[in-house]
C-alpha positions in Angstrom: 0.0 0.0 0.0 2.8 2.4 0.9 4.6 1.6 -2.4 1.3 2.3 -4.2 1.0 5.7 -2.5 4.6 6.6 -3.5 3.9 5.7 -7.1 0.8 7.9 -7.0 2.8 10.8 -5.6 5.5 10.4 -8.2 2.9 10.3 -11.0 1.2 13.3 -9.6 4.5 15.2 -9.5 5.3 14.2 -13.0 1.8 15.4 -14.3 2.2 18.6 -12.3 5.6 19.4 -13.7 4.3 18.5 -17.2 1.3 20.7 -16.8 3.4 23.7 -15.7 5.8 23.1 -18.6 2.9 23.0 -21.0 1.3 26.2 -19.7 4.7 28.0 -19.8 5.5 26.7 -23.2 2.2 27.6 -24.9 1.3 30.7 -22.9 4.6 32.0 -21.4 5.7 34.2 -24.3 3.1 36.7 -25.6 5.3 38.5 -28.2 4.0 41.8 -27.0 6.3 44.0 -29.1 5.6 42.0 -32.2 1.8 42.1 -31.9 1.8 45.7 -30.8 3.3 46.6 -34.1 1.9 43.9 -36.4 -1.3 43.5 -38.3 -2.8 40.4 -39.9 -2.8 40.4 -43.7 -3.5 37.7 -46.4 -4.4 34.2 -45.3 -1.8 31.6 -46.1 -3.3 29.1 -48.6 -3.3 25.3 -48.8 -2.8 24.6 -45.1 -5.7 22.2 -44.8 -4.4 20.3 -47.9 -1.0 19.7 -46.4 0.9 22.6 -48.0 4.0 23.7 -46.1 4.7 27.3 -47.1 8.3 28.4 -47.7 8.5 31.2 -50.2 6.4 34.4 -50.4 6.3 37.4 -52.6 3.9 40.1 -53.9 3.2 40.8 -57.5 2.3 44.5 -57.5 1.3 44.6 -61.2 -1.3 41.9 -60.7 -2.1 42.6 -57.0 -1.4 39.0 -56.2 0.5 37.2 -53.5 2.5 34.2 -54.4 3.4 31.3 -52.0 5.8 28.4 -52.8 6.3 25.3 -50.7 6.2 21.5 -50.5 3.5 19.1 -49.5 3.4 17.2 -46.2 2.5 14.1 -48.3 5.8 13.5 -50.1 4.0 11.7 -53.0 2.4 15.0 -54.0 4.4 17.5 -56.1 5.3 20.9 -54.7 3.0 23.8 -55.2 2.9 27.5 -56.0 -0.3 29.4 -54.9 -1.5 32.7 -56.2 -3.9 34.6 -53.9 -5.7 37.8 -54.7 -6.5 40.5 -52.2 -10.0 39.1 -51.6 -8.4 35.8 -50.5 -9.3 33.8 -53.6 -6.5 31.2 -54.3 -5.5 28.8 -57.0 -2.4 26.6 -57.2 -0.3 25.0 -59.8 2.6 22.5 -59.8 5.8 22.7 -61.8 7.1 20.5 -64.6 10.9 20.3 -64.8 12.5 18.4 -67.7 9.2 16.5 -68.3 8.7 15.4 -64.7 6.7 16.8 -61.8 8.8 18.9 -59.4 9.0 17.6 -55.8 11.7 19.9 -54.5 11.7 22.0 -51.4 10.4 25.1 -53.2 12.2 27.3 -50.6 11.8 30.7 -52.1 9.9 32.7 -54.8 10.4 36.1 -56.4 9.0 37.8 -59.5 10.0 40.6 -61.9 7.7 41.6 -64.8 7.0 38.3 -66.7 9.5 36.0 -64.9 9.4 34.0 -61.7 12.4 32.6 -59.9 12.1 29.6 -57.5 14.9 28.8 -55.1 14.9 25.1 -54.8 17.1 24.6 -51.6 19.4 22.3 -53.6 21.7 24.9 -55.0 19.6 25.7 -58.0 17.2 28.4 -59.0 14.5 27.7 -61.6 12.5 30.2 -63.7 9.0 30.1 -65.2 6.8 32.7 -66.8 4.2 34.8 -65.0 1.9 34.6 -68.0 1.9 30.8 -67.8 1.1 31.0 -64.1 -1.8 33.5 -64.6 -3.3 31.4 -67.3 -2.9 28.1 -65.5 -6.1 26.3 -64.3 -6.3 25.5 -60.6 -4.3 22.3 -60.0 -2.6 22.3 -63.4 1.1 22.3 -64.4 3.4 25.2 -65.4 6.6 24.3 -67.3 10.0 25.4 -65.9 11.8 27.6 -68.5 15.4 27.2 -67.3 17.5 27.4 -64.2 21.1 27.8 -63.0 23.4 26.5 -60.3 23.8 29.4 -57.9 27.0 28.6 -56.0 25.3 28.7 -52.6 22.5 26.4 -51.3 19.8 28.6 -52.8 17.2 28.4 -50.0 15.4 31.7 -50.5 15.3 34.6 -52.9 14.0 38.1 -53.4 13.7 40.8 -56.1 14.4 44.4 -55.1 14.3 46.8 -58.0 16.1 45.2 -60.9 18.2 42.9 -58.7 17.6 39.3 -57.8 19.0 38.1 -54.4 19.5 34.4 -53.7 20.6 33.3 -50.2 21.3 30.2 -48.2 20.4 28.8 -44.7 23.1 27.7 -42.3 22.7 25.6 -39.2 25.6 23.6 -37.7 25.3 19.9 -38.2 22.4 19.5 -40.6 22.6 22.6 -42.9 26.2 23.2 -43.6 27.7 25.7 -46.2 30.9 25.9 -48.2 33.9 27.1 -46.1 34.5 29.9 -48.7 31.2 31.4 -47.5 32.5 31.8 -43.9 33.6 35.3 -42.9 34.9 36.6 -39.5 32.8 39.4 -38.0 32.7 41.3 -34.7 30.2 38.7 -33.5 32.1 35.6 -34.5 31.8 33.9 -37.9 29.0 34.4 -40.4 28.6 31.1 -42.3 26.1 31.9 -45.0 25.9 34.3 -48.0 23.4 36.0 -50.2 24.3 36.7 -53.8 22.9 39.5 -56.0 22.4 39.5 -59.7 21.3 42.1 -62.2 18.0 41.1 -63.9 17.8 40.9 -67.7 14.8 38.9 -68.8 16.1 38.4 -72.3 19.1 36.4 -71.1 19.5 32.9 -69.7 17.8 32.5 -66.3 16.6 36.1 -66.7 20.0 37.5 -65.6 22.6 39.8 -67.0 25.1 37.2 -65.7 25.0 34.2 -63.4 28.2 35.5 -61.7 27.0 37.6 -58.7 27.5 41.4 -58.5 27.8 41.4 -54.7 27.7 39.2 -51.6 26.1 39.7 -48.3 27.6 37.8 -45.4 24.8 36.8 -43.0 24.1 35.1 -39.7 22.7 31.6 -39.1 19.2 30.3 -39.9 18.2 33.0 -42.4 14.8 32.1 -44.0 14.3 35.3 -46.1 15.6 38.8 -46.9 14.4 42.0 -48.4 15.5 45.7 -48.6 13.4 48.6 -47.5 12.8 51.9 -49.4 15.6 53.5 -47.4 18.0 50.8 -48.3 18.0 49.0 -44.9 18.5 45.2 -45.2 16.1 42.9 -43.4 16.5 39.3 -42.6 14.1 36.8 -41.1 15.6 33.9 -39.1 14.0 30.8 -37.6 14.4 27.1 -37.0 11.8 24.8 -35.4 10.2 25.9 -32.1 12.4 28.8 -30.7 11.3 32.4 -31.4 11.9 33.8 -34.8 14.0 37.0 -35.1 13.7 39.9 -37.6 17.1 41.7 -38.1 17.1 45.2 -39.6 20.5 46.4 -40.7 21.8 49.7 -42.0 22.3 50.4 -45.7 25.7 48.8 -46.0 25.5 48.7 -49.8 25.8 52.5 -49.9 29.4 52.2 -48.7 32.5 50.7 -50.3 33.2 47.1 -49.5 36.3 46.3 -47.4 36.7 42.7 -48.5 36.1 40.6 -51.6 35.3 37.1 -52.7 36.6 35.3 -55.8 33.7 33.7 -57.8 34.4 32.1 -61.2 37.5 34.2 -61.6 35.6 37.4 -60.8 36.4 39.6 -57.8 33.0 40.3 -56.1 32.6 42.7 -53.1 31.4 41.3 -49.8 29.3 43.3 -47.3 29.3 42.0 -43.7 26.0 42.1 -41.7 26.7 41.9 -38.0 26.0 43.8 -34.8 28.1 46.8 -35.8 25.5 47.7 -38.5 22.4 46.3 -36.8 19.6 48.9 -36.3 17.0 46.7 -34.7 16.2 43.1 -33.7 12.5 42.0 -33.2 11.5 38.8 -31.6 8.6 37.1 -33.4 6.6 33.8 -33.1 8.4 30.8 -34.4 8.8 29.5 -37.9 9.0 32.8 -39.8 9.7 32.2 -43.5 10.2 34.5 -46.4 9.6 38.2 -46.2 8.6 41.0 -48.6 8.6 44.8 -48.4 5.3 46.3 -49.6 4.3 49.9 -49.3 6.4 50.7 -46.3 5.6 47.5 -44.4 7.5 44.3 -43.9 5.3 41.3 -44.7 6.3 38.0 -42.9 5.0 34.6 -43.9 5.0 31.7 -41.4 4.8 27.9 -41.6 3.7 27.3 -38.1 0.0 26.5 -39.0 0.8 23.8 -41.5 -0.1 20.2 -40.7 3.5 19.2 -40.3 4.1 21.4 -37.3 0.8 22.8 -36.0 0.5 20.5 -33.0 3.8 21.6 -31.5 3.9 25.3 -31.8 2.8 28.1 -29.5 1.4 30.4 -32.2 -0.3 28.8 -35.2 -0.2 31.7 -37.6 -2.3 31.0 -40.6 -1.9 34.5 -42.0 1.0 36.7 -43.2 1.7 39.5 -40.7 3.1 43.0 -41.5 5.1 45.6 -39.6 5.6 49.2 -40.5 9.4 49.7 -41.2 11.1 52.6 -43.0 
């Protein structure tokens, strides 16, 4: 009988500790600063169908949002969704060299009639906006071409007439080439973002597949953009810890102090670290790609997808925006 009471006490303690942990985990961080500045925007599509959103961009000419990502069911090809301001959505899949595309679909960006898709395998693929607009819901769009970037190509963004393609670093499971490691005031940045001048008439829609410049960035970057004032913004996240939004000064307006040799070209490198950091904002977990639209930073999240929704504090099924100059 005494042993039975001891077992009950032990079990009660375990349940009590677990209950406290659960309460603290799900309700202990309210993200007051983020929500005091943020507003909910467009609903993220496809979540009920098993879509895991990764890339996000806005097509100003069409007043459409685009989302790229993979499916929780690995037997289903990756999708790109187009969503209008009323929330009406359609999706299409991609056909690459005659086969359905099942890649990570990590990032998406658009300029005039061309989309770029960062595939998180070192390649960026292109397809036409016109084909995407004309596609029936659930149909296929053919990939036009693509190129090997020289970094892991996890996310991308278009700012002005420049395409930016960046990589995600996390020690142990998402490594990067050692030539991408640069010493900073904070330690070592181990990921890079490349920039390219857009020329739709050329291969891959670029003036050259050799980068014009390089940003050296911190770990776990999921997306980047540049504000109207030239400040560089990064979103970082991995799994359940809080996401962070980093806002840096306009380092591109100053001469670079170091360079990187890429395909026998000397390319300037700009370091993003605490010496040029303007602001750091804590946000709910699983922030993905970001976009700068009309003076506001738009942030997409994957926390409400079926793959992760049971385990996260904040299941955000909408894009959120913050006013940032």
